[in-house]
N, C-alpha and C positions, 0 to 999 in steps of 0.2 A: 271352124272361121277363127277363131283365137289362133289354131297353131300357124294356120298360113300366113299370119302378120308376122309370127318370129321366123317363120322360114323365110322371109323375104330378108331378114336381119342377119339371121344365120347363115343364110349364102354369100351375105356380104360378107360378113366376119371370116368366113372360109376364104373367100378369095383373096382376102388382105393378108391373110396368116401365109396363105401359100405364096404369094408373091412376096413377102417379107421374108420368108425361111428361102427363097430362091435365091436371092441377091445377098444374103447374108451368112447363110451357114454354108461351110464348103464341105461339110458331109453329107447335105441332103442328097438324094438320091436324084441322078442325073437322065435324062431321056436315053433308050437304047439299052443294050444287053438284056439279059435275062431279070435283073434287078426289079425291074415293074411289072412283070409277069408272078413275081412271088406273094403269097398271101402268109398271112399270119393271125393268130388268133387275138381279139383284143376283150378281156374282162371286164366287164363296169359291175362295180359294186356299192350298194347303198345301205346307207347305216341312218337310221332315224332314231331319236332319243326325245325323252321328254312327255307330254299327255296329251290326249285325245288324238293320238297317230292315227293316221287315216291307212285304207288298205293297203294303198303301194301309189307309182308312179308310171309315167312311160319315159323309157329311154329313145334319143333320137341319133342316130350316128350319120353325120355328111348331109342331114336332112333328106333321107331317101330310105334308110331303114329302121325300122323301129321295134323294140319290143317292151312287154309290160314287164312289171319288176317289182316285187313287195317292196314294203316299206324298210322290213330288211332282208335283202335279197340280192342275188347275182345275176347277172346274165353274161352269154358271151356272141361276140360276133366275129366272124372272119371277114379280114378286110385284105386289100390290095396294098401294097407298100406306098407309102407316103405319107403327109399329114391328112389328119381327120379331126372333125369338129364333133362334141360328144356334147347332147343336152340331155338335161332331164325335164320333161313336162308335166302339168298336172298335179302342181306343189299347192296345197291347200292354204288358205291364207292365214291360218295360223302356224304354218310353216315356213323355214327360210334355210337355205344352204347357209353353213357356216365354215365347213372347210373341207379337206381331204388331203391324200398323200400330194396329190399335185398342187392343187392351190383352190381357195375358196370361192371360182367363180363358176358360173351354170350362164351360157355355154364354156365348155373348155375344150382345149387342142390335146391331140396327142400325137406324136411320131410315131407310127405305127412298126415299122420296122428300121431296124439302124445293123447294117451289114457291116459296121467297123465293131461293134460289141457283141456281134453274133447273137443277139437276143432275137427269138422269133414271138415270144409272149410278152404284152406289155398289157396294163392296168390302168382303169380310171377308178376312182372313188369318189362320192359325194355323202358328206356328212349333213343331216339336216336334224333341225334342231326344233320341236314343234309346242306351243303353250298350251294350257289348257283351256278351254272355251265355257262360254255358259250363255246366259240369255235374259233378256230384260221382258218383262211385262208390264206394259203401260197401259194405265187406265186412266181414263177422265170422265169425272161424277160432274154435273153441272146441275146447279138446281136455280129457281127464280123464275124471272118471266122473258118472253119474246128471246127464247135460245136462239143462238146461230144455227140457220139451218143447213149449212155445210160442214159444219164439225170444226177438225183445227187439222193443224200438222204436227207430227212428231218428231223431231231431229235427232240422232244420235251422233255425239262427236262433232258437228258442223257438217257429216256428212248424208248419210243414208236417211231418208225421209220416207215416212208412212201419214198417209189419210186415216183420222180418226175420227169417231163419232162424237156427239157432244155427250151421250153417255154410251163409251165405249171401251176396248181397248185392241192392241194391236200387239203384237209379239217381234221383237229383234232376238236373232240366233246368231251364233257363231261369234261370238264376242270373246276378246280375252280377257284374262283376269285382271282386275285391277277397275280402277273408276273411271267411269264416263259419263260424260256430260251429256242430258237429255232435256229437250227444251220443245216447249209447246207454244206453237207461233197461230197467228189468225185469230186472234182473238178480238171477237167485236167490241166495240167503243162501251157498250152497255155493260160489258162484262168483266170481271175480276176474278183474277186466279189469288186464291189462299197463298200467302208466302210470296213464291218467286216462280215466273214460268220458266226458271233454268234450274234443275237440280243435279247433283253429282251422285251416282249409284255405284257402288262397289257391288264387279260382278265376281261369282265364285264358280269357278271350272265344276262343270256337270250341275249346275243347278240354275234355274231361271229365277229371277231374283224381282219384285214388284217395283215399279214407279209411279205412283198414283198422283193427279194432278185433281184437285176440286177448285170448280170456277161457280162463281154465282151472278146472276143479272137480274137487271132491275129493268122495269118497263122502260120502253122508249116514249109512251106517250103519256096521257094522264087519267084520272076517273078510275071506276072500280065496276063491277059487276056481277051476276049471279052464274055459276056454272053448276049445272046439274046434270050426274052421271048415273046413268042405268046399267043394271046388268041383268042378262038373262041365261039361265045353264038350265043345259036340257043333258039325257043321259043318264047312265046309273050312277052309284058310289059319288054322290055330291058331296062337296065338305059342308059345313054349317056355315060358312061365309066366306067373305074376303075382306081386304082393305083396300081403298081406295087414298092415294095419295096425289096431290096437287102441287106442283111448282117444286116438288122435291122436298117440301119443308110441310105440307098440311096433310094430315090424314085423317080419315074417317074408316068405321066399319061399316060394311054392307052387306047386305044378305045375298044369297044365290042370285034370285030373281027381285031387285028391289030397287031402289034408286037415294040418293044424299045430295044437298046442294050445299057448295059453297060459296062465300063472298071472296071474290079475287080481284087483282088489278086486273084493269082492261089490259088488252093484248093478247098474246100468243101463250097459253098456260099448257103445260104438261100434264098428261093425266096417266098414273101407271095403277095397273091392277097388282095386287101382291095376294100372297097366301095361296097361292092357285097348286094345289096336289099335282104331282108326277101323273097320276091318272086324267087328268083334266085339261085339256088346248084351247086358249084363248083365239077366235077363229078371227076376230079382230085385229087392229093394229093395238100392239100393247108394249110400249107404252105410246101414245099418239098424243096429238098438240091439237086443242082447242081455241080458236080465237073468239074471245069474248070481248063484245063492245062496251065502252062505257056507258053506264047507267040501262045497261040491255041485259040479257040472259044467253048462255052458251050452252048447249047441250051435247052430249055423246051417250053412244050406246055400245057395251061391250058383251059379247056374245062368246059363252064358254059351253063348251062341249066336255062330259066325262062318260068314261067307260071304266072297265074291269081294272084293277090298279095292276101295275106290272110287277113282278117277282123281282124282289131285291135279298141283299145280304149284307147285313152290317156287324163288324165286329170292332173289339178292341180290348187288349189285355196282353198276356205274355205268356209263353212257352219256357218250361226249367223252372228250378227253383232258387231262390236266391235274389241277390238285386240287381237291376239292369246296369251292368259295370263291366267295364273291360276285361275281357278274358273269363269272365263268366259264362258257363252253358245255359245262357237266357236269350229269347228272341222275341222281341216287342211288336205289334203289329195294331194297325189303324188304318179301316178300310168303310167304306159303303158303295156296293157294288151295285148297278141294276142291270136287268135282264135285256135292257134297250142298249147296251155298253156304254153306259156313262157313269161316272164316279169317281173314286179314289182308291189308292191302298198306298200303304207304306209298309214297309219291314226292314226292323234293324236286327242285326245277328252281332252281338256283343261278342261272341264265341269266336268271330272269324275277324280277326285284328293285321288290318290293311299295313301295308309297307311304310305308310306314315304314321302308324301308331292310333288310328282311328278304327272304329267299327264299321264292318261294313252294311251298306243299306239300297232299298232299292224303292223306289216311288214310281208310280203311275198316277197321273192327274192331266188329261187331256186340255183343263182347263186353262192351265198354267204354262202346259210344257205340250205343244200340239205333236211333236216327235212319239209322245208315250201316248197307248191307246189301249181298250180293251177289245178283243178280236173274237171272243167267244162265251157265250153263258151257257152252262147246262144246269137245269132245276133238280137234279138230283146227282148221287155220285156211290158210286159200288165201295169207296173207301168207309162209307157207314155201314152200320148193322143193320139199320133200317135206311134203304137208298132216298128215300122221299124226304128224309130228314138233311141229305145233303145239299151241296151247291158245290159246282167245279165251273173257274173260267180262266180262260188264256188270256194274257195280256203281256204289252210291250213296256217295260218300263226302263228307266234311267238310274243306274248305279251312281252311289255316292261320286266315284272316279269318272263320272262322265260317260260311260261306255251302257250303250242302247242294247238290251237284251231281251229275249223271250222268256217267258217263265209259266208254270201253271199252277193255281192253287185249289185246294180240296178242303172243304168244311165241312164241320156236320155240327148240326143244332141241334144237340142230345141232353140237353137239362136246361137249368135257369142258372142265371150266373152264380159262378162261385162252388157250382156243383162240383167240379172237374171231371164231368161228363164231355164236354165240346171237346172237338178235335180238331186240328188242322195240320195241313202237309204243303209244304212249298216246295218246287221242284226247278231250277235251271238247268236245263239239259246242256248248253253250251260251256258250261264251266265245272258240269257233275255235282252242283252245289244243291244239297235238299237238307230241309228239316221238318220234322213233323212231331206231333206228341200231342197231349192232352193240355189244355187251355188250364194253366193253372192259378192264372188270375185274370179277372175280365170275363168276357161273355160274347158269343156270337148269337145272333138271331136272324134265322131265316123267316122272311115276310113273302 
């Protein structure tokens, strides 16, 4: 649909170019003879520089022929004599045409066959520059009473907007390097943003940076009342207890099956149950809002079901001897990954010096960068002398440069911290990059 709009403008531009050439260029081909029946090749060259370069584009000629072309590639068309319009489509928002041997315009035209010069091969080149992109992870933390039911609106640079819950988060992607204005709007009259509702955040290519907002709300009415919270836990492997927080500020411990009472302002009071382990699920809304009348009592119940804990593996430390400084044959790691494909992973290879003089690194953290993910988890590994001591997982991570790549990690929990018996192996097939060895400091724990 977007190309069809461009089609109309391109066809009009082509018609104008033909008309202008026919009137002013004495060397333009004239109807008749054999000239118009001749053809000649047109070569279109695309060169892209910068960061976060896309896979490629589409070249259109005369709004009727097209071919895909790589970000740095060449395609050829066979065209009849005369004027032709060449356009490059599919240019990412972080890229722009900056020039070429013909001119820096897109679309542009070429006189394809010149009998006077005797040339039958012509070319057009497009040169593009792309800037690195990053993301923003915007979060809202709201405390107090009578919180706005519909949340807020987050706007970046006065343009793109997303709805955000009173206690929630949203992510903006494909943002260029540099400062970006982030504004939180739709704030209720009884609520106040800590600091300002607008902040400037610096985005760095290949990373998702946080932009947190803290909001506090006061009751819209008057008076106070009591709020009783009850928990009921069923299943196996239950914890020793939880923590109940009311209005985001007042907390009490609570038994797995028990109750506690708070004195709270009258109105809508948010209630949150925390300290719930990963093998347990809160089946009722959490958090939830309870309305407490002035001088009265509000109640709520939270139901929890627990089961067998989900397998997981955690690790933090390094491979290689010496300090983790640039050019040393040292790799550091920090991860906590579960069999339900949640968690985080970071590895920095100090011996992989990048063109900008920094160490290569890769991170997977779906909570802050949804483009990354864990795709498979295996609770044993043949990389270990005892496979039951091992874990393997496949993941998609983001390199420090911004590239998104797939990799596999194998680890072995062969001994306690500092024993030098644990093992780790990292393999990135698309780049033929891998590192493996014993853990020289730190520990890997399979759970």
